[in-house]
N, C-alpha and C positions, 0 to 999 in steps of 0.2 A: 566851645559853647557849653555852659553848664545848665542843669535843670531840665534837659531834654533826655528822654529815654523811653523805652518801651517796657511795659510790665509783661513779661512773657507768660507768667502764671495767669494773669487776667486774659491775655489773648487765648491761651490754651483752654481756659474755662469757657470763654465765649464760643470758641470753636465746638466744644462739647455740647453747649446749649443749642447752637445752630444745628448741629448734627441730629440732636433729638427732635428738633422741629422737622427736619427732612424725613425722619422716620415716621413721625406723626402724619405728615402729608402722604407718605407712601401707604399708611394704613387707611387713610381716607380714600385713596385711589382704589385700594383693594375692596373697600366697602361699596364703592360706586360700581365697580366692575362686577361684583357678585350680587347684583340686584336680584331679589327673589320674585320680583314682579314678572308676570308673563302676559302675553297678548290677551288671554282670556280675562285677566284682572281688570281690563278696561271696560268690560261690559259689552254686550251684543251691539249696542248702538254706537260705541266709540272705538271699535277695533281699528279704525283708520288712524287714530291718534297714537297707537302703540309704536308703529315704525319710527315716526319722528322722535318720539320719546326715547326709544332705545338708541337711535343715532346720536341724540343729544348726550345720553349717558356715555357713549363711546368717546365723544369729543371731550367731555368733562374728565373722563378717566385719563385720556392722553395728556390733557393739560396738567392734571395733578401729577402724573408720572414725570413730565418734563420739569415741573416746578420742584418736585422732590429731588430730581437729579441735579438741577442747578443749585439748589440750596445745599445739597451734600457737597458739591464741588466747591462752593463758597466756604463751607466749614473746613474742608481740606486745605484750601488756600490760606485761611486764617491760621490754621495749625502749622502749616509750612512756614508762614511768616514768623510765628513764635519761635519755631526751631531755628530759623535763620538768624533771628536776633540773638538767641542763646549762643549759637556758634560764633557769631560776630563778636559778641561781648567776651566770650572765652578766648577767642583768637587774639583780640586786642589786649586783653589782660596778659596773655602769655608774651606778647611782643613787648609790652611795657616792662614786664619782669626781666626779659632778656637784656633790655637796655639799662637795667639797673634802677628802674623806677620803683621797685618794690622794696627798697631798703628801708 
C-alpha cells in the first residue's frame, strides 16, 4: 500500500509541544497551591467562607496535577510512537537491503 506513512519528525515535534503544555499546567498547579490568601483576607464577617475556599483550591490543585501528569504521559506516548516508527522503518529498509532490493 503506497502513500501511507508516519512523519516521525512531526510526531516528535507534537510530543514536544504537548510536553510544554503539561509543564504549563504544572506551573498553574503550583500557582494555585501557593495562594497568598489567608483566612483574615476574607474579612471579619466572612471568615466562614475561607475554609470552603481553601478546600476548593486543594481540589483544583489536585485536578491540575493529575491533568499535567496525564498530558505528560500522552506526550511520552506520542514520542515513543515516533521512535517506534523510526525503528520499524529502519528495520524494514535493512530487510529490503538484505533481500537485494536496494540494488
